C-alpha positions as protocol buffer text, in pm:
chain_id: "A"
residue {
  index: 1
  type: MET
  ca { x: -13835 y: -108 z: -18389 }
}
residue {
  index: 2
  type: LYS
  ca { x: -14195 y: -84 z: -18271 }
}
residue {
  index: 3
  type: VAL
  ca { x: -14429 y: 209 z: -18343 }
}
residue {
  index: 4
  type: GLY
  ca { x: -14777 y: 256 z: -18199 }
}
residue {
  index: 5
  type: VAL
  ca { x: -15066 y: 393 z: -18407 }
}
residue {
  index: 6
  type: ILE
  ca { x: -15382 y: 535 z: -18250 }
}
residue {
  index: 7
  type: ALA
  ca { x: -15628 y: 657 z: -18514 }
}
residue {
  index: 8
  type: ASN
  ca { x: -15961 y: 790 z: -18392 }
}
residue {
  index: 9
  type: PRO
  ca { x: -16236 y: 699 z: -18644 }
}
residue {
  index: 10
  type: VAL
  ca { x: -16478 y: 958 z: -18501 }
}
residue {
  index: 11
  type: SER
  ca { x: -16242 y: 1255 z: -18476 }
}
residue {
  index: 12
  type: GLY
  ca { x: -16346 y: 1552 z: -18686 }
}
residue {
  index: 13
  type: LYS
  ca { x: -16714 y: 1455 z: -18694 }
}
residue {
  index: 14
  type: ASP
  ca { x: -16876 y: 1636 z: -18403 }
}
residue {
  index: 15
  type: VAL
  ca { x: -17152 y: 1900 z: -18414 }
}
residue {
  index: 16
  type: ARG
  ca { x: -16902 y: 2183 z: -18478 }
}
residue {
  index: 17
  type: ARG
  ca { x: -16871 y: 2051 z: -18834 }
}
residue {
  index: 18
  type: ILE
  ca { x: -17237 y: 2137 z: -18890 }
}
residue {
  index: 19
  type: VAL
  ca { x: -17255 y: 2479 z: -18725 }
}
residue {
  index: 20
  type: SER
  ca { x: -16928 y: 2615 z: -18865 }
}
residue {
  index: 21
  type: ASP
  ca { x: -16885 y: 2445 z: -19206 }
}
residue {
  index: 22
  type: ALA
  ca { x: -16551 y: 2306 z: -19092 }
}
residue {
  index: 23
  type: PHE
  ca { x: -16344 y: 2072 z: -19306 }
}
residue {
  index: 24
  type: THR
  ca { x: -16436 y: 1705 z: -19271 }
}
residue {
  index: 25
  type: PHE
  ca { x: -16148 y: 1458 z: -19243 }
}
residue {
  index: 26
  type: ASN
  ca { x: -16301 y: 1123 z: -19341 }
}
residue {
  index: 27
  type: ASN
  ca { x: -16161 y: 786 z: -19239 }
}
residue {
  index: 28
  type: PHE
  ca { x: -16036 y: 697 z: -19586 }
}
residue {
  index: 29
  type: GLU
  ca { x: -15813 y: 1004 z: -19588 }
}
residue {
  index: 30
  type: LYS
  ca { x: -15683 y: 906 z: -19244 }
}
residue {
  index: 31
  type: LEU
  ca { x: -15621 y: 558 z: -19384 }
}
residue {
  index: 32
  type: ASN
  ca { x: -15422 y: 704 z: -19673 }
}
residue {
  index: 33
  type: ILE
  ca { x: -15209 y: 910 z: -19432 }
}
residue {
  index: 34
  type: ILE
  ca { x: -15128 y: 595 z: -19235 }
}
residue {
  index: 35
  type: LYS
  ca { x: -15045 y: 404 z: -19554 }
}
residue {
  index: 36
  type: ARG
  ca { x: -14801 y: 676 z: -19658 }
}
residue {
  index: 37
  type: ILE
  ca { x: -14635 y: 665 z: -19316 }
}
residue {
  index: 38
  type: VAL
  ca { x: -14602 y: 286 z: -19312 }
}
residue {
  index: 39
  type: ARG
  ca { x: -14498 y: 245 z: -19675 }
}
residue {
  index: 40
  type: THR
  ca { x: -14230 y: 513 z: -19647 }
}
residue {
  index: 41
  type: ALA
  ca { x: -14090 y: 385 z: -19317 }
}
residue {
  index: 42
  type: LEU
  ca { x: -14077 y: 20 z: -19431 }
}
residue {
  index: 43
  type: SER
  ca { x: -13879 y: 125 z: -19740 }
}
residue {
  index: 44
  type: PHE
  ca { x: -13581 y: 172 z: -19507 }
}
residue {
  index: 45
  type: GLY
  ca { x: -13597 y: -139 z: -19291 }
}
residue {
  index: 46
  type: LYS
  ca { x: -13797 y: -366 z: -19065 }
}
residue {
  index: 47
  type: MET
  ca { x: -14050 y: -213 z: -18826 }
}
residue {
  index: 48
  type: GLU
  ca { x: -14360 y: -330 z: -18644 }
}
residue {
  index: 49
  type: PHE
  ca { x: -14665 y: -103 z: -18632 }
}
residue {
  index: 50
  type: ILE
  ca { x: -14903 y: -178 z: -18344 }
}
residue {
  index: 51
  type: PHE
  ca { x: -15258 y: -49 z: -18393 }
}
residue {
  index: 52
  type: MET
  ca { x: -15540 y: 33 z: -18156 }
}
residue {
  index: 53
  type: PRO
  ca { x: -15849 y: -177 z: -18238 }
}
residue {
  index: 54
  type: GLU
  ca { x: -16151 y: 35 z: -18341 }
}
residue {
  index: 55
  type: GLU
  ca { x: -16471 y: 1 z: -18540 }
}
residue {
  index: 56
  type: PHE
  ca { x: -16341 y: 127 z: -18876 }
}
residue {
  index: 57
  type: GLY
  ca { x: -16054 y: -120 z: -18864 }
}
residue {
  index: 58
  type: PHE
  ca { x: -15752 y: 88 z: -18965 }
}
residue {
  index: 59
  type: GLY
  ca { x: -15516 y: -186 z: -18850 }
}
residue {
  index: 60
  type: ASN
  ca { x: -15691 y: -465 z: -19042 }
}
residue {
  index: 61
  type: ARG
  ca { x: -15707 y: -256 z: -19360 }
}
residue {
  index: 62
  type: ILE
  ca { x: -15337 y: -168 z: -19337 }
}
residue {
  index: 63
  type: LYS
  ca { x: -15248 y: -530 z: -19264 }
}
residue {
  index: 64
  type: GLU
  ca { x: -15399 y: -636 z: -19598 }
}
residue {
  index: 65
  type: GLU
  ca { x: -15115 y: -453 z: -19772 }
}
residue {
  index: 66
  type: PHE
  ca { x: -14827 y: -476 z: -19526 }
}
residue {
  index: 67
  type: GLY
  ca { x: -14883 y: -816 z: -19367 }
}
residue {
  index: 68
  type: ASP
  ca { x: -14664 y: -920 z: -19073 }
}
residue {
  index: 69
  type: SER
  ca { x: -14535 y: -567 z: -19020 }
}
residue {
  index: 70
  type: ILE
  ca { x: -14877 y: -484 z: -18873 }
}
residue {
  index: 71
  type: SER
  ca { x: -15027 y: -607 z: -18545 }
}
residue {
  index: 72
  type: ILE
  ca { x: -15339 y: -506 z: -18354 }
}
residue {
  index: 73
  type: LEU
  ca { x: -15379 y: -490 z: -17978 }
}
residue {
  index: 74
  type: PRO
  ca { x: -15574 y: -796 z: -17857 }
}
residue {
  index: 75
  type: PHE
  ca { x: -15893 y: -652 z: -17714 }
}
residue {
  index: 76
  type: LYS
  ca { x: -16244 y: -576 z: -17833 }
}
residue {
  index: 77
  type: PRO
  ca { x: -16330 y: -206 z: -17889 }
}
residue {
  index: 78
  type: GLU
  ca { x: -16572 y: -73 z: -17630 }
}
residue {
  index: 79
  type: GLY
  ca { x: -16555 y: 306 z: -17634 }
}
residue {
  index: 80
  type: GLU
  ca { x: -16363 y: 617 z: -17537 }
}
residue {
  index: 81
  type: ASN
  ca { x: -16147 y: 438 z: -17279 }
}
residue {
  index: 82
  type: ASP
  ca { x: -15998 y: 225 z: -17561 }
}
residue {
  index: 83
  type: THR
  ca { x: -15765 y: 514 z: -17643 }
}
residue {
  index: 84
  type: VAL
  ca { x: -15630 y: 538 z: -17287 }
}
residue {
  index: 85
  type: LYS
  ca { x: -15600 y: 159 z: -17267 }
}
residue {
  index: 86
  type: SER
  ca { x: -15420 y: 135 z: -17601 }
}
residue {
  index: 87
  type: ALA
  ca { x: -15168 y: 406 z: -17511 }
}
residue {
  index: 88
  type: ARG
  ca { x: -15090 y: 230 z: -17184 }
}
residue {
  index: 89
  type: MET
  ca { x: -15050 y: -110 z: -17354 }
}
residue {
  index: 90
  type: MET
  ca { x: -14828 y: 32 z: -17628 }
}
residue {
  index: 91
  type: GLU
  ca { x: -14598 y: 186 z: -17369 }
}
residue {
  index: 92
  type: GLN
  ca { x: -14576 y: -154 z: -17197 }
}
residue {
  index: 93
  type: PHE
  ca { x: -14483 y: -307 z: -17535 }
}
residue {
  index: 94
  type: ASP
  ca { x: -14193 y: -58 z: -17548 }
}
residue {
  index: 95
  type: VAL
  ca { x: -14289 y: 126 z: -17867 }
}
residue {
  index: 96
  type: CYS
  ca { x: -14045 y: 405 z: -17955 }
}
residue {
  index: 97
  type: CYS
  ca { x: -14333 y: 647 z: -18016 }
}
residue {
  index: 98
  type: ILE
  ca { x: -14706 y: 662 z: -18083 }
}
residue {
  index: 99
  type: ILE
  ca { x: -14856 y: 821 z: -18394 }
}
residue {
  index: 100
  type: VAL
  ca { x: -15190 y: 983 z: -18304 }
}
residue {
  index: 101
  type: LEU
  ca { x: -15445 y: 1078 z: -18570 }
}
residue {
  index: 102
  type: GLY
  ca { x: -15711 y: 1293 z: -18409 }
}
residue {
  index: 103
  type: GLY
  ca { x: -15777 y: 1629 z: -18250 }
}
residue {
  index: 104
  type: ASP
  ca { x: -15726 y: 1781 z: -17907 }
}
residue {
  index: 105
  type: GLY
  ca { x: -15967 y: 1534 z: -17744 }
}
residue {
  index: 106
  type: THR
  ca { x: -15794 y: 1225 z: -17885 }
}
residue {
  index: 107
  type: ASN
  ca { x: -15452 y: 1347 z: -17776 }
}
residue {
  index: 108
  type: ARG
  ca { x: -15585 y: 1420 z: -17427 }
}
residue {
  index: 109
  type: LEU
  ca { x: -15694 y: 1057 z: -17390 }
}
residue {
  index: 110
  type: VAL
  ca { x: -15360 y: 930 z: -17522 }
}
residue {
  index: 111
  type: ALA
  ca { x: -15176 y: 1147 z: -17269 }
}
residue {
  index: 112
  type: LYS
  ca { x: -15379 y: 994 z: -16986 }
}
residue {
  index: 113
  type: GLY
  ca { x: -15232 y: 653 z: -17069 }
}
residue {
  index: 114
  type: LEU
  ca { x: -14865 y: 752 z: -17105 }
}
residue {
  index: 115
  type: THR
  ca { x: -14573 y: 832 z: -16880 }
}
residue {
  index: 116
  type: THR
  ca { x: -14264 y: 879 z: -17100 }
}
residue {
  index: 117
  type: THR
  ca { x: -14343 y: 752 z: -17452 }
}
residue {
  index: 118
  type: PRO
  ca { x: -14338 y: 1040 z: -17704 }
}
residue {
  index: 119
  type: VAL
  ca { x: -14620 y: 1100 z: -17950 }
}
residue {
  index: 120
  type: ILE
  ca { x: -14642 y: 1227 z: -18307 }
}
residue {
  index: 121
  type: PRO
  ca { x: -14978 y: 1411 z: -18308 }
}
residue {
  index: 122
  type: ILE
  ca { x: -15126 y: 1449 z: -18658 }
}
residue {
  index: 123
  type: SER
  ca { x: -15422 y: 1684 z: -18679 }
}
residue {
  index: 124
  type: THR
  ca { x: -15741 y: 1518 z: -18809 }
}
residue {
  index: 125
  type: GLY
  ca { x: -15990 y: 1657 z: -18555 }
}
residue {
  index: 126
  type: THR
  ca { x: -16220 y: 1958 z: -18536 }
}
residue {
  index: 127
  type: ASN
  ca { x: -16029 y: 2188 z: -18301 }
}
residue {
  index: 128
  type: ASN
  ca { x: -15658 y: 2130 z: -18329 }
}
residue {
  index: 129
  type: ALA
  ca { x: -15463 y: 2353 z: -18094 }
}
residue {
  index: 130
  type: TYR
  ca { x: -15242 y: 2066 z: -17975 }
}
residue {
  index: 131
  type: PRO
  ca { x: -15173 y: 1853 z: -18287 }
}
residue {
  index: 132
  type: LYS
  ca { x: -15045 y: 1994 z: -18617 }
}
residue {
  index: 133
  type: PHE
  ca { x: -15096 y: 1850 z: -18962 }
}
residue {
  index: 134
  type: CYS
  ca { x: -14791 y: 1670 z: -19095 }
}
residue {
  index: 135
  type: GLU
  ca { x: -14767 y: 1490 z: -19427 }
}
residue {
  index: 136
  type: GLY
  ca { x: -14751 y: 1112 z: -19378 }
}
residue {
  index: 137
  type: THR
  ca { x: -14446 y: 1071 z: -19600 }
}
residue {
  index: 138
  type: ALA
  ca { x: -14249 y: 1311 z: -19378 }
}
residue {
  index: 139
  type: VAL
  ca { x: -14353 y: 1116 z: -19068 }
}
residue {
  index: 140
  type: GLY
  ca { x: -14239 y: 793 z: -19235 }
}
residue {
  index: 141
  type: LEU
  ca { x: -13903 y: 949 z: -19319 }
}
residue {
  index: 142
  type: ALA
  ca { x: -13861 y: 1063 z: -18959 }
}
residue {
  index: 143
  type: LEU
  ca { x: -13931 y: 708 z: -18837 }
}
residue {
  index: 144
  type: ALA
  ca { x: -13671 y: 581 z: -19084 }
}
residue {
  index: 145
  type: GLY
  ca { x: -13426 y: 832 z: -18940 }
}
residue {
  index: 146
  type: ILE
  ca { x: -13487 y: 698 z: -18589 }
}
residue {
  index: 147
  type: LEU
  ca { x: -13439 y: 344 z: -18720 }
}
residue {
  index: 148
  type: LYS
  ca { x: -13104 y: 436 z: -18877 }
}
residue {
  index: 149
  type: MET
  ca { x: -12984 y: 622 z: -18566 }
}
residue {
  index: 150
  type: GLY
  ca { x: -13100 y: 341 z: -18338 }
}
residue {
  index: 151
  type: THR
  ca { x: -13228 y: 582 z: -18073 }
}
residue {
  index: 152
  type: ILE
  ca { x: -13439 y: 891 z: -18009 }
}
residue {
  index: 153
  type: GLU
  ca { x: -13204 y: 1168 z: -17906 }
}
residue {
  index: 154
  type: LYS
  ca { x: -13313 y: 1397 z: -17621 }
}
residue {
  index: 155
  type: ASN
  ca { x: -13312 y: 1707 z: -17839 }
}
residue {
  index: 156
  type: PHE
  ca { x: -13586 y: 1549 z: -18053 }
}
residue {
  index: 157
  type: LEU
  ca { x: -13829 y: 1556 z: -17758 }
}
residue {
  index: 158
  type: LEU
  ca { x: -14047 y: 1853 z: -17666 }
}
residue {
  index: 159
  type: ARG
  ca { x: -14209 y: 1835 z: -17322 }
}
residue {
  index: 160
  type: GLN
  ca { x: -14562 y: 1974 z: -17311 }
}
residue {
  index: 161
  type: LYS
  ca { x: -14761 y: 2124 z: -17026 }
}
residue {
  index: 162
  type: LYS
  ca { x: -15091 y: 1984 z: -16904 }
}
residue {
  index: 163
  type: LEU
  ca { x: -15373 y: 2110 z: -16685 }
}
residue {
  index: 164
  type: GLU
  ca { x: -15491 y: 1901 z: -16392 }
}
residue {
  index: 165
  type: LEU
  ca { x: -15847 y: 1914 z: -16260 }
}
residue {
  index: 166
  type: LEU
  ca { x: -15854 y: 1834 z: -15888 }
}
residue {
  index: 167
  type: GLU
  ca { x: -16155 y: 1725 z: -15685 }
}
residue {
  index: 168
  type: ASN
  ca { x: -16092 y: 1788 z: -15314 }
}
residue {
  index: 169
  type: ASN
  ca { x: -15717 y: 1792 z: -15397 }
}
residue {
  index: 170
  type: THR
  ca { x: -15735 y: 1452 z: -15570 }
}
residue {
  index: 171
  type: LEU
  ca { x: -15658 y: 1431 z: -15942 }
}
residue {
  index: 172
  type: LYS
  ca { x: -15986 y: 1396 z: -16134 }
}
residue {
  index: 173
  type: ASP
  ca { x: -15881 y: 1444 z: -16498 }
}
residue {
  index: 174
  type: ILE
  ca { x: -15642 y: 1631 z: -16727 }
}
residue {
  index: 175
  type: ALA
  ca { x: -15650 y: 1862 z: -17028 }
}
residue {
  index: 176
  type: LEU
  ca { x: -15370 y: 1953 z: -17265 }
}
residue {
  index: 177
  type: VAL
  ca { x: -15494 y: 2290 z: -17388 }
}
residue {
  index: 178
  type: ASP
  ca { x: -15786 y: 2429 z: -17188 }
}
residue {
  index: 179
  type: ILE
  ca { x: -16046 y: 2367 z: -16919 }
}
residue {
  index: 180
  type: ALA
  ca { x: -16369 y: 2564 z: -16951 }
}
residue {
  index: 181
  type: VAL
  ca { x: -16631 y: 2587 z: -16678 }
}
residue {
  index: 182
  type: ILE
  ca { x: -16970 y: 2575 z: -16854 }
}
residue {
  index: 183
  type: ARG
  ca { x: -17301 y: 2685 z: -16706 }
}
residue {
  index: 184
  type: GLY
  ca { x: -17557 y: 2401 z: -16699 }
}
residue {
  index: 185
  type: ASP
  ca { x: -17575 y: 2030 z: -16621 }
}
residue {
  index: 186
  type: PHE
  ca { x: -17627 y: 1878 z: -16967 }
}
residue {
  index: 187
  type: VAL
  ca { x: -17343 y: 1718 z: -17161 }
}
residue {
  index: 188
  type: GLY
  ca { x: -17532 y: 1679 z: -17491 }
}
residue {
  index: 189
  type: SER
  ca { x: -17301 y: 1651 z: -17790 }
}
residue {
  index: 190
  type: LYS
  ca { x: -17000 y: 1730 z: -17561 }
}
residue {
  index: 191
  type: ALA
  ca { x: -16861 y: 1995 z: -17798 }
}
residue {
  index: 192
  type: VAL
  ca { x: -16879 y: 2356 z: -17674 }
}
residue {
  index: 193
  type: VAL
  ca { x: -17049 y: 2576 z: -17934 }
}
residue {
  index: 194
  type: GLU
  ca { x: -17203 y: 2853 z: -17718 }
}
residue {
  index: 195
  type: PRO
  ca { x: -16936 y: 3082 z: -17572 }
}
residue {
  index: 196
  type: ASN
  ca { x: -17194 y: 3278 z: -17370 }
}
residue {
  index: 197
  type: LYS
  ca { x: -17228 y: 2974 z: -17141 }
}
residue {
  index: 198
  type: ILE
  ca { x: -16860 y: 2977 z: -17043 }
}
residue {
  index: 199
  type: LYS
  ca { x: -16802 y: 3117 z: -16694 }
}
residue {
  index: 200
  type: GLU
  ca { x: -16431 y: 3046 z: -16634 }
}
residue {
  index: 201
  type: LEU
  ca { x: -16147 y: 2942 z: -16862 }
}
residue {
  index: 202
  type: PHE
  ca { x: -15805 y: 2794 z: -16783 }
}
residue {
  index: 203
  type: VAL
  ca { x: -15541 y: 2756 z: -17058 }
}
residue {
  index: 204
  type: SER
  ca { x: -15200 y: 2587 z: -17064 }
}
residue {
  index: 205
  type: PHE
  ca { x: -15103 y: 2781 z: -17376 }
}
residue {
  index: 206
  type: ALA
  ca { x: -15278 y: 3020 z: -17613 }
}
residue {
  index: 207
  type: GLU
  ca { x: -15120 y: 3099 z: -17949 }
}
residue {
  index: 208
  type: PRO
  ca { x: -15257 y: 3326 z: -18224 }
}
residue {
  index: 209
  type: GLY
  ca { x: -15366 y: 3116 z: -18519 }
}
residue {
  index: 210
  type: VAL
  ca { x: -15505 y: 2842 z: -18298 }
}
residue {
  index: 211
  type: ILE
  ca { x: -15879 y: 2775 z: -18319 }
}
residue {
  index: 212
  type: GLY
  ca { x: -16072 y: 2678 z: -18007 }
}
residue {
  index: 213
  type: LEU
  ca { x: -16152 y: 2809 z: -17661 }
}
residue {
  index: 214
  type: SER
  ca { x: -15789 y: 2903 z: -17597 }
}
residue {
  index: 215
  type: ALA
  ca { x: -15825 y: 3160 z: -17878 }
}
residue {
  index: 216
  type: ILE
  ca { x: -16021 y: 3375 z: -17628 }
}
residue {
  index: 217
  type: PHE
  ca { x: -15685 y: 3419 z: -17455 }
}
residue {
  index: 218
  type: ALA
  ca { x: -15464 y: 3413 z: -17764 }
}
residue {
  index: 219
  type: TYR
  ca { x: -15587 y: 3741 z: -17914 }
}
residue {
  index: 220
  type: HIS
  ca { x: -15546 y: 3935 z: -17591 }
}
residue {
  index: 221
  type: THR
  ca { x: -15262 y: 3777 z: -17391 }
}
residue {
  index: 222
  type: PRO
  ca { x: -15079 y: 3499 z: -17581 }
}
residue {
  index: 223
  type: ILE
  ca { x: -14901 y: 3226 z: -17386 }
}
residue {
  index: 224
  type: LYS
  ca { x: -14630 y: 3020 z: -17553 }
}
residue {
  index: 225
  type: ARG
  ca { x: -14664 y: 2643 z: -17569 }
}
residue {
  index: 226
  type: HIS
  ca { x: -14331 y: 2580 z: -17396 }
}
residue {
  index: 227
  type: SER
  ca { x: -14333 y: 2863 z: -17142 }
}
residue {
  index: 228
  type: GLU
  ca { x: -14366 y: 2802 z: -16768 }
}
residue {
  index: 229
  type: PHE
  ca { x: -14677 y: 3019 z: -16747 }
}
residue {
  index: 230
  type: TRP
  ca { x: -15048 y: 2943 z: -16791 }
}
residue {
  index: 231
  type: GLY
  ca { x: -15366 y: 3149 z: -16775 }
}
residue {
  index: 232
  type: TYR
  ca { x: -15707 y: 3210 z: -16620 }
}
residue {
  index: 233
  type: SER
  ca { x: -16000 y: 3414 z: -16744 }
}
residue {
  index: 234
  type: LYS
  ca { x: -16337 y: 3494 z: -16593 }
}
residue {
  index: 235
  type: ILE
  ca { x: -16605 y: 3525 z: -16859 }
}
residue {
  index: 236
  type: GLY
  ca { x: -16903 y: 3751 z: -16792 }
}
residue {
  index: 237
  type: LYS
  ca { x: -17099 y: 4066 z: -16868 }
}
residue {
  index: 238
  type: ASP
  ca { x: -16858 y: 4321 z: -16723 }
}
residue {
  index: 239
  type: GLY
  ca { x: -16518 y: 4413 z: -16862 }
}
residue {
  index: 240
  type: PHE
  ca { x: -16437 y: 4404 z: -17233 }
}
residue {
  index: 241
  type: SER
  ca { x: -16518 y: 4199 z: -17543 }
}
residue {
  index: 242
  type: ILE
  ca { x: -16292 y: 3990 z: -17768 }
}
residue {
  index: 243
  type: LYS
  ca { x: -16377 y: 3873 z: -18119 }
}
residue {
  index: 244
  type: THR
  ca { x: -16229 y: 3527 z: -18151 }
}
residue {
  index: 245
  type: PRO
  ca { x: -16264 y: 3198 z: -18346 }
}
residue {
  index: 246
  type: ILE
  ca { x: -16368 y: 2922 z: -18106 }
}
residue {
  index: 247
  type: MET
  ca { x: -16470 y: 2707 z: -18404 }
}
residue {
  index: 248
  type: PRO
  ca { x: -16335 y: 2681 z: -18760 }
}
residue {
  index: 249
  type: GLY
  ca { x: -16488 y: 2948 z: -18983 }
}
residue {
  index: 250
  type: LYS
  ca { x: -16694 y: 3108 z: -18704 }
}
residue {
  index: 251
  type: VAL
  ca { x: -16598 y: 3422 z: -18512 }
}
residue {
  index: 252
  type: ASP
  ca { x: -16779 y: 3500 z: -18187 }
}
residue {
  index: 253
  type: THR
  ca { x: -16776 y: 3803 z: -17960 }
}
residue {
  index: 254
  type: VAL
  ca { x: -16693 y: 3690 z: -17606 }
}
residue {
  index: 255
  type: LYS
  ca { x: -16735 y: 3919 z: -17305 }
}
residue {
  index: 256
  type: VAL
  ca { x: -16445 y: 3888 z: -17062 }
}
residue {
  index: 257
  type: GLU
  ca { x: -16421 y: 4022 z: -16707 }
}
residue {
  index: 258
  type: ASN
  ca { x: -16050 y: 3956 z: -16659 }
}
residue {
  index: 259
  type: ILE
  ca { x: -15747 y: 3772 z: -16793 }
}
residue {
  index: 260
  type: LYS
  ca { x: -15460 y: 3665 z: -16567 }
}
residue {
  index: 261
  type: ILE
  ca { x: -15119 y: 3509 z: -16628 }
}
residue {
  index: 262
  type: LEU
  ca { x: -15047 y: 3239 z: -16369 }
}
residue {
  index: 263
  type: ASN
  ca { x: -14720 y: 3093 z: -16244 }
}
residue {
  index: 264
  type: LYS
  ca { x: -14640 y: 2723 z: -16253 }
}
residue {
  index: 265
  type: ASN
  ca { x: -14703 y: 2674 z: -15878 }
}
residue {
  index: 266
  type: ASP
  ca { x: -15046 y: 2840 z: -15870 }
}
residue {
  index: 267
  type: LYS
  ca { x: -15354 y: 2635 z: -15785 }
}
residue {
  index: 268
  type: ILE
  ca { x: -15683 y: 2808 z: -15866 }
}
residue {
  index: 269
  type: PRO
  ca { x: -16024 y: 2715 z: -15721 }
}
residue {
  index: 270
  type: ILE
  ca { x: -16322 y: 2687 z: -15955 }
}
residue {
  index: 271
  type: SER
  ca { x: -16571 y: 2938 z: -15818 }
}
residue {
  index: 272
  type: PHE
  ca { x: -16875 y: 2879 z: -16042 }
}
residue {
  index: 273
  type: GLN
  ca { x: -17086 y: 2575 z: -15945 }
}
residue {
  index: 274
  type: PRO
  ca { x: -17284 y: 2370 z: -16026 }
}
residue {
  index: 275
  type: ALA
  ca { x: -17147 y: 2344 z: -16379 }
}
residue {
  index: 276
  type: ILE
  ca { x: -16970 y: 2115 z: -16624 }
}
residue {
  index: 277
  type: ALA
  ca { x: -16598 y: 2117 z: -16699 }
}
residue {
  index: 278
  type: ALA
  ca { x: -16513 y: 2098 z: -17068 }
}
residue {
  index: 279
  type: LEU
  ca { x: -16168 y: 1947 z: -17115 }
}
residue {
  index: 280
  type: ASP
  ca { x: -16003 y: 2047 z: -17443 }
}
residue {
  index: 281
  type: GLY
  ca { x: -16336 y: 2155 z: -17585 }
}
residue {
  index: 282
  type: GLU
  ca { x: -16554 y: 1862 z: -17474 }
}
residue {
  index: 283
  type: ARG
  ca { x: -16793 y: 1855 z: -17178 }
}
residue {
  index: 284
  type: VAL
  ca { x: -16673 y: 1577 z: -16951 }
}
residue {
  index: 285
  type: VAL
  ca { x: -16689 y: 1637 z: -16573 }
}
residue {
  index: 286
  type: TYR
  ca { x: -16983 y: 1751 z: -16357 }
}
residue {
  index: 287
  type: LEU
  ca { x: -16883 y: 2012 z: -16098 }
}
residue {
  index: 288
  type: ASN
  ca { x: -17110 y: 1992 z: -15794 }
}
residue {
  index: 289
  type: LYS
  ca { x: -17096 y: 1943 z: -15417 }
}
residue {
  index: 290
  type: ASN
  ca { x: -16719 y: 1903 z: -15381 }
}
residue {
  index: 291
  type: ARG
  ca { x: -16448 y: 2165 z: -15422 }
}
residue {
  index: 292
  type: PHE
  ca { x: -16260 y: 2170 z: -15753 }
}
residue {
  index: 293
  type: PHE
  ca { x: -15925 y: 2326 z: -15841 }
}
residue {
  index: 294
  type: VAL
  ca { x: -15706 y: 2360 z: -16150 }
}
residue {
  index: 295
  type: ARG
  ca { x: -15328 y: 2358 z: -16160 }
}
residue {
  index: 296
  type: MET
  ca { x: -15065 y: 2339 z: -16431 }
}
residue {
  index: 297
  type: ASN
  ca { x: -14822 y: 2048 z: -16444 }
}
residue {
  index: 298
  type: PRO
  ca { x: -14511 y: 2118 z: -16656 }
}
residue {
  index: 299
  type: ASN
  ca { x: -14442 y: 1745 z: -16685 }
}
residue {
  index: 300
  type: GLY
  ca { x: -14696 y: 1663 z: -16953 }
}
residue {
  index: 301
  type: PRO
  ca { x: -14653 y: 1435 z: -17255 }
}
residue {
  index: 302
  type: TYR
  ca { x: -14355 y: 1442 z: -17489 }
}
residue {
  index: 303
  type: ILE
  ca { x: -14397 y: 1535 z: -17855 }
}
residue {
  index: 304
  type: LEU
  ca { x: -14149 y: 1403 z: -18108 }
}
residue {
  index: 305
  type: ASP
  ca { x: -14013 y: 1693 z: -18313 }
}
residue {
  index: 306
  type: ILE
  ca { x: -14035 y: 1565 z: -18671 }
}
residue {
  index: 307
  type: GLN
  ca { x: -13856 y: 1864 z: -18823 }
}
residue {
  index: 308
  type: LYS
  ca { x: -13549 y: 1822 z: -18600 }
}
residue {
  index: 309
  type: ILE
  ca { x: -13522 y: 1457 z: -18699 }
}
residue {
  index: 310
  type: LEU
  ca { x: -13555 y: 1537 z: -19069 }
}
residue {
  index: 311
  type: LYS
  ca { x: -13278 y: 1797 z: -19041 }
}
residue {
  index: 312
  type: GLU
  ca { x: -13054 y: 1543 z: -18867 }
}
residue {
  index: 313
  type: ILE
  ca { x: -13088 y: 1287 z: -19148 }
}
residue {
  index: 314
  type: PRO
  ca { x: -12873 y: 1473 z: -19408 }
}
residue {
  index: 315
  type: SER
  ca { x: -12622 y: 1594 z: -19149 }
}
residue {
  index: 316
  type: LYS
  ca { x: -12548 y: 1230 z: -19058 }
}
residue {
  index: 317
  type: LYS
  ca { x: -12589 y: 1104 z: -19416 }
}
residue {
  index: 318
  type: LEU
  ca { x: -12836 y: 843 z: -19287 }
}
residue {
  index: 319
  type: PHE
  ca { x: -12998 y: 785 z: -19624 }
}
residue {
  index: 320
  type: VAL
  ca { x: -12675 y: 778 z: -19826 }
}
residue {
  index: 321
  type: LEU
  ca { x: -12598 y: 424 z: -19947 }
}
């Protein structure tokens, strides 16, 4: 059984850590999480873990302890596109799933490289609306359960929504949680820390308890992660105000003109230009000259439901010798 591992060495280290006193997830803690996953899983049988190459060298460090059970994709790290490239290669190598250590931004890049391979998103980023934290030992046990069953059953898979940014009706990029239209033409540190510069906001889901731009929606009109609806909000001076946490430990007052629930077939034009589109909290795409639209695609990435697998293990006596 093959398992992909994509660990982002720079996740959880952007400017929001400075301005909001957010928790810092260093690379050695990420390394320890991976070790717990691998050690636990290998206690039950033979597996191969395929790592994305990156500057910190998670794969090489893990290989020192676990030897031939670890392999690293054969290319030299170059930048952000490595994550997309690695996800695509791992799917071609027929991994059963991909473990992703990072935040919303890392998972967005992984999703761009996949078609059907499910992911196990472990939260180690700054804003984590999409991934949740899961103890590495539990992830390792779930992998062992899959190994014993010999397959990933359909009821273990949760299909996620995604937002698509269109330029003149051609797909430009995607987001998993939100797309914010930001006034200005400067990317800077990428992270969005000034809510007063947001002009429009699109969300695929918005759940109370989540921190990030989607929280603007969550504390007025929540949208469930697995519903067929999505949302749009125009941010401005008129209307009403919402106090909301767009960063860990920092509550802002955001003035909102309107909030709308959208159906799955809606396609909404971006009306404010020139601007920059922030995808899952990071400034990425310049919006100028051409026409841009946003739509929701219900056929986003699959998440592997760890809890369902763990509950299946005792019912099938998979660990009973």
